[in-house]
C-alpha positions as CSV (number, residue, x, y, z in Angstrom):
1,X,156.8,-32.3,107.9
2,X,158.8,-29.1,108.9
3,X,160.2,-29.2,112.8
4,X,158.0,-26.8,114.5
5,X,159.5,-23.5,115.7
6,X,161.3,-23.3,119.3
7,X,159.4,-22.5,121.5
8,X,160.8,-19.4,122.9
9,X,160.2,-18.3,119.3
10,X,156.6,-19.2,119.3
11,X,155.8,-17.9,122.8
12,X,157.1,-14.4,121.7
13,X,154.4,-13.9,119.1
14,X,151.7,-15.6,120.5
15,X,152.7,-13.1,123.9
16,X,152.2,-10.2,120.6
17,X,149.2,-11.3,119.7
18,X,148.0,-11.2,122.8
19,X,148.8,-7.5,123.2
20,X,146.9,-7.1,119.4
21,X,144.5,-8.9,121.0
22,X,143.7,-6.8,123.9
23,X,143.8,-3.7,121.7
24,X,141.6,-5.0,119.2
25,X,139.4,-5.9,122.2
26,X,139.5,-2.4,123.4
27,X,138.7,-0.9,120.1
28,X,135.7,-3.1,119.5
29,X,134.5,-1.9,122.2
30,X,134.2,1.7,121.2
31,X,133.7,1.0,117.7
32,X,131.0,-2.0,118.0
33,X,129.3,-1.7,114.7
34,X,132.6,-1.9,112.5
35,X,133.1,-5.4,111.3
36,X,136.6,-5.2,109.8
37,X,137.7,-4.5,113.4
38,X,135.3,-7.9,114.7
39,X,137.0,-9.9,111.9
40,X,140.5,-9.4,112.8
41,X,140.1,-10.0,116.3
42,X,138.5,-13.2,115.3
43,X,141.1,-13.8,112.9
44,X,144.0,-13.0,115.9
45,X,141.8,-15.2,118.0
46,X,142.2,-18.4,115.5
47,X,146.0,-16.7,115.2
48,X,145.8,-17.5,118.9
49,X,144.8,-20.8,118.7
50,X,146.9,-22.3,116.1
51,X,150.3,-20.9,117.9
52,X,148.9,-22.8,121.6
53,X,148.8,-25.5,119.3
54,X,151.8,-25.1,117.8
55,X,153.7,-24.3,121.2
56,X,152.9,-27.3,122.5
57,X,153.8,-29.5,120.0
58,X,157.4,-27.6,120.5
59,X,157.0,-27.7,123.8
60,X,156.3,-31.9,123.9
61,X,159.7,-31.8,120.8
62,X,161.5,-29.7,122.5
63,X,161.8,-31.4,125.8
64,X,161.5,-35.4,124.6
65,X,164.5,-34.2,123.6
66,X,166.4,-32.8,125.7
67,X,165.4,-36.3,128.1
68,X,166.4,-38.4,125.5
């Protein structure tokens, strides 16, 4: 198993994904019939969930390593 990335790196990517989600949400409101846009939004939501899991793991390992 590879070690998770540093929490700062994951948090930066999570911030980027959140910004993209916000932009996509606005575009979905303007173009509700665009199925590809909706699919893209769902993919970003999935990526956000994955990043949150990775951040949790990374923080757990990082802080356990700092305490030990």
